[in-house]
C-alpha positions in Angstrom: 67.8 105.4 121.7 70.8 104.4 119.7 73.7 106.9 119.3 74.8 108.4 116.0 78.4 107.9 114.9 79.2 111.5 115.9 77.7 111.0 119.4 79.5 107.7 119.9 82.8 109.2 118.8 82.3 112.1 121.3 81.9 109.5 124.1 84.6 107.0 123.2 87.6 109.2 123.9 89.4 108.0 120.7 91.3 110.3 118.4 90.3 110.2 114.8 93.5 108.3 114.1 92.7 105.7 116.8 89.2 105.2 115.3 90.6 105.0 111.9 93.0 102.3 113.0 90.2 100.4 114.8 88.0 100.4 111.7 90.9 99.2 109.5 91.5 96.4 112.1 87.8 95.3 111.5 88.3 95.2 107.7 87.3 98.8 106.9 89.1 100.7 104.2 88.1 104.3 104.8 90.8 106.9 104.4 91.6 109.1 107.4 90.2 112.2 105.7 87.0 110.5 104.7 86.4 109.3 108.2 87.2 112.7 109.6 84.7 114.3 107.2 82.0 111.9 108.1 82.5 112.6 111.8 82.3 116.3 111.2 79.1 115.9 109.2 80.6 117.0 105.9 81.0 113.6 104.3 78.8 110.6 103.6 79.5 106.9 104.2 78.2 103.9 102.5 76.1 101.6 104.7 79.0 99.1 104.9 81.5 101.9 106.0 79.0 103.2 108.5 78.5 99.8 110.0 82.3 99.1 110.3 82.8 102.5 112.0 79.8 101.8 114.3 81.3 98.4 115.2 84.6 100.0 116.1 82.9 102.6 118.3 80.6 100.0 119.9 83.6 97.8 120.8 85.3 100.8 122.4 82.2 102.0 124.3 81.3 98.5 125.5 84.9 98.2 126.8 84.2 101.4 128.7 81.0 100.0 130.3 78.3 101.3 127.9 75.4 99.0 127.1 75.5 96.5 124.3 76.0 98.2 120.9 75.0 101.8 121.8 75.9 103.2 118.3 73.3 102.5 115.6 74.1 100.5 112.6 73.1 101.8 109.2 70.0 99.6 108.9 68.8 100.7 112.3 69.4 104.4 111.4 67.5 104.1 108.2 64.5 102.5 109.9 64.3 105.3 112.4 64.2 108.1 109.8 
């Protein structure tokens, strides 16, 4: 079962600042405060923003030995609801 952003973040051992920098490097444009709110469950992300953050988490987790793309992308999340 794919991981949520929050679950992926808990496993990746990134700080919020490191995840913010990783999503910016992938072309994301979330502010640090908006990313932090989304990870705490108090803010919403667009599908695009969700997917950029998911990709940043997936790259980190795969580097740490997790299976291919463990964090769900927005389209996958929507289909499972």
